[in-house]
Phi, psi and omega in degrees: 000132177278130177267148180297146173209159182232108189216163175271146177301136179086359178286110185291342182280331185067014183286143178294136177199146169254156185297139178255142179209168178269344180253205175304148191305054164039050179295334182260002181289117180246020182288346176212155181269124175259138181229140171244132179236135175227110184053236183270011182250147172211152183229147175274103183287328178302314179294320179297322178294322177295317180297326187260357181305125179080356182279138176289143177301143179231015179212162178233130178259122176277112188299321181298322181295324183268349185305321181297333178290338182302333179293342179267349186253135175286113184247132172269104187299321180296317179293317181303324180294342185254355186291158181268112184284353178280344177280127180292150174287166171244127179239147181248138170281112186263149184299335182279000178109141177081196180234161177223133174291124178248348176212128176122018182295327178290324176294319176299316179302313180296318180298319178295316181299320184267359177082023176283123188285339182208156175228149176275153181219150168262126183256121176292141173289169178301320179294317179294322177300318181294322178297323183273342183287128178271313177206163182109152180071178180247154175293142177298145180261126179292148181304319182293330176292322180292321181293322183284347185265000183281000000 
């Protein structure tokens, strides 16, 4: 079973990590490609950050509800203790229904640890999610293609 991870391309450790910076958590830093993978799905987090830069959060993540998922994510506890909880998470509207956090697992871990009940998130639309998705899922089938295949 493939475990979710958040890594930079070329990172030989495959260790989960969010970008570290000296300023605000480098939402515009494009010096490396960040990827989040969950089972057979993966997303380009660098692209997601570009799409959401400056956007106000439009969702709320209930930390207790998501806490159980942390067991599936490789978390660097030292880094999680230092993250900025004011930066919103990024969640994707996935084709199979619902949403999935694709950026911010270390922030979620810190929030759960300190007992913070909720975090804000920017939720990608279905179209934005598709732009950021690297693999997984099927391509949408156009109506005219469905009609011609009968």
